[in-house]
C-alpha positions, 0 to 999 in steps of 0.5 A: 371294888366299889370302895376303890371306884369311889376313891379313884373318883376322888383321887384320880392321881393315886396308884395301887400302892397308895390306894392299898394304904388308904383301903387298909386305913379304911377297914380293909386289912387284907388287901395287897398291892398286886390284888389292887393292881389286878382289880384296877386293870379289870375295872379300867382304872389308871392313875393320871400323871404326867407322861415322859417326853412331854417337853420335846423340842420343836423340829423347826427351832435352830440348835445353837452350837456350844461355843465354849467346848474345847476352850481352857478357861483358866482366869476370871472374866475370861468368858 
């Protein structure tokens, strides 16, 4: 757990899988992803990454209609 804590302070963006790989290369051959994930939960460690839905439109912005819907474009420079 101490090695995990040191690694998490250096690399706050890595999750259980990458942490497992780094620990295996560092001399902890018997660690698995699920055990690492359990210890991360116990220690309160989470990988820092961009969460979904960070680019939401502003409710006050106007929504413009798509003017080409339903039109048949069949020659160059028609639009």
